[in-house]
N, C-alpha and C positions, 0 to 999 in steps of 0.2 A: 504494500500500499504506499510505502514511502515514496517508491520509484514513481508511481502514478500521480502523486501529489506533485512531485518535482516537475514531472512532464506537464501538468496543468498550469503550474507557475510559469514555466517557459512559454508556454503556448499564449497565455495571457500577456505576457510581456511583448511578446512577437506580434501579437495581434489584439492590441487593446480595445478595439472596436467589438470584439466578442463579450466584453463585459455587460453589454445590455441585452444580452441574450442568456445569461447565467441560468436564470430560473427556468426557461424553455429547454434548455440543454440538460439541465438536471433532471426536469420530468421524463424527458425522452430517454435519458440513459437509466433512470430508475426503472421505467416500464421494459426496457430490454433486459435489465437485470432481473425483474420478476419472471419474464418468460424463461430467461436462462435457469434460474432457480427451479421454476415449475418443470422444466425438461428434465434436469438433474435429479430432482427430489421425487416427482410425481406427486407433490402436494398441490391441492387445488390453487388456481390462481387467486381466487377470492380469500385464501388464507393469509396473503400479505396485505399490508395496508395499500389503499388505492393509490395514495400520493406518497412521495418520499417523506419519511418521517424528520429528516434532518434538513438544515438550511444549506446553501453552498458553502457559505463561511465555515459551518462545522465540517463539511466534508472534505476541505482543504486544510484544516487545522491540525497541524502535525500532533498536537496534544489530546485530539479528540480520538476516541476509539469507542464506537458506539456498543460494543459487545464485550468490553474489558480488554485487558492486555493480552 
């Protein structure tokens, strides 16, 4: 997860115009993650929250770990 956060940071530095689309991109990424989790676990899609329960700022905060360390 550290590497992905670094990649996001670099991407935003290279393309600052993306900042206005962060909420939309997080929503799309979350829906894809739910689909992947469903495919891997066979859990029903409706067992996951409909919307990402974390803000974009939380997802890129190096000290934020939603499910513990």
